[in-house]
N, C-alpha and C positions, 0 to 999 in steps of 0.2 A: 818858618813858624816854631819848630821844635828850635831851631837856633836862639833865636831872639826871645820867645814868650814863657818853653820849655823848662829849657838847660839851666837858664839863670838862676830856678826855683827849686830842683831837681837832679837827681839825677839821673839819666835816661838812656840806659842801654840799648845798646847793638849788638845780636849776635850774629854776625857775617861771615863766619868761615872762612873760605878764600878768596873772599874778594878783597882784602888788604893787603893779600901777598902783590901785587901786581899793579895798584896804582895809590895815587894819592889824593885820592877827591874824599874822602872824610875829613883829613890834619887841612885840605884847603877851603873845607864848607863849615868846619863848627870850630867854634873857641873853646879855649878849655876842655880840650880833649883826650882823654888817655887812652893808649891803645894798649890791651895786653894782646903778647900770642904765648899761646901754650903749646908746646913741641914736645913731639917723644920718640923715643927712638922708632924709627922707619921699621922693623924689624916689626916689630909688637901692634901694628897697626894697617898690615897689606891685608890681613883677614879681611878687616872691617872694610875697608876700601873696595875689598874684591868682590864682597859679598853685595854692595849695594849700587855697584855699577848697570847689573841686569835692571836695575828696577828704573834707571836711566828712562828708559823708552816702552818699559813694560806701566808701571806705576801711575795712575791717571794724578796720583796726589803727589807727585816729585818733578819740581817745577826747575829743576837745573837747566839753562839756557841752552839752545842747542846750534850750531851753526850747521848750511846744507854742502855735506862734499860729495860730488859727483851722485846727485838724487837723494844721497842717505845721511840721515840725521844722527848726528855725533857730537858729545859735549862739548861746549863752547872751548874746555883747554883741549881739549887734540888739537886745534888750529895752528900749523905749520906742522904738525906731527902726525898730519891725518891717516898714510900711507901705512905707517908703524903700527899706528894706533888699530886699526881695519884687522891687522895679519897678526895682530899678538893676542894671548889670554888675559884675563883680568887680572892675576897679581903682575903680570907683568906689566898692564897698560899703569897699574898701582904705582911701581918702583920708579916705574917712568913720571908719572905723576907729582910721588915725593919729592924726586930727583928736583923740578924743575919750580915746583914752591920754595923747596927750601935756597937755591938760585936765586930766584926772586926776592924772598927774604934778604937775602947778604946782601946782594945789589942795590937794596932799598934801604939798608939799614947804612950800608957803607957811604949809600951820597948823602946820607940825612942824618948824618952825625952830630951835627946841630941841636938837630932837634931830639935828643935821646931822652931827652923831661916827657915826651909824648908818649913814650913806647915802657910797656913793664913783660917783658919776658923770663914766661915761669917754664920750667922742665918739666913735664911730667911725673919724671922720676925723684924729685923731689919735692911734686906733692902729694904722694902716693906716703914716703916714707917720713918727711917732715912736715907733714901735714900744718900743725899749728903754724909753726914760726912763717910759714909761704900764708896761713891766709891774713895772718895779723900784718903783715907787708900790704898785702891788699887794703884790709882796712885804715891802711894808714893815708893812702892813698886816698881815698874817700870820704872817709872820715864822717859817715853815717851812722857807725854802730853796726848794733847787729844782735838777734836776740839769741843767748848761750842754747838755752834749750832745744831749737831749731837747729842749732850748729851740732850738737851734737849727733842730734838725727839723721840730718844731713852724713855727716862721718859715719855712721852706723850703717846704714843704708847703703855707702860704697862701699864698707868695708876698708876703709881709713881710719886710723897710718898704717900701713903695713911694712913686715920687717923687711920683706924682697918684693922684685917687680914679677912677678909671675901674673898671670893672668888669671883673672877671676869672673868668673859668674857677677853681673851686675844687672843696671838699668839699662846697657845695651845688649843683652842678652839677642833679641827678634835681627841685629845685625851679625850674627857668628855664619863664619863663613860655610855654607852648605851645612846649616843648623847643628852645626857638631857643635857640642858641650867640648868647651874653655876651660874647665875647671881644672886648675892648677896647671898648666898649661906651662912650660918654662923656656928658655930660651934653647936649650938645646931641641926642644920636642918641638919648637916651632919653625927653625933652622931645617930640620930635617924635611918637615912637611912641606913646606916653601921650594927646597931645592928640587924637592918631585915635581912639583909641578910646576916649575919653569925650565926655560932651557942655559945653559950653560953662561953664556952673554951677560941674560938678563939677572943670573944668581952673583956671576963678578961683580955686575954693576950695583946690585945691594951692597955686598961688601965693602964697594970703594963710598955707599951712599951713606954708609954706616960709622966710618971715618968722618967723612965731612959735618955727618950731624955732631960726633965727637970732638971736633974741632969747633965747630960752632957753638957748644955747650961750654968749652972751656972759653973762647973769648968775650961770649955775650953774660956769664955764668950771673952777673954781679948789675946786669941791667933794668 
């Protein structure tokens, strides 16, 4: 119904979070599809991921699909690393999760290079520091126009554009790690905090993950 009746007449947006990292269901289902991936330096999203994990088995409004492992319900994305998932803390889980998502995306893009016209890859660092140019790039893809006043309102609400990448209080404040204020936290401060919270093994994994992210950013910056 969406493909035949709705999408030919108007843009029909989906927000699918991580579901397009590991499958091509949407590409195979819909015509005239554009998929936008927005990626960010893993360091700056770990605490948000970590604080969210506790909601999965406690919040009745949280609908992450589960798998049953030895009688324990765990998120679907822990499949094939269930034992590790149950042994490590939330920050360590988040490091593994982001690593696996990046690997899935790299594999997907490498195997679908002929379909790159479907994908637009944006990096958070560019969005917050070069907001207008990145917005206009997206506007050209959809060609639907926009309300200038509302665009200005959204930028003001999210405190963009910014001169740097420090974490600011914003719309997602309720997901901050252990209710900590993140007003003005910079890279050095977050690294110190994460290092205290994880084992040396996972901290080194994080360092490698950030290098991998930067390679992805260099390779796919113009897609």
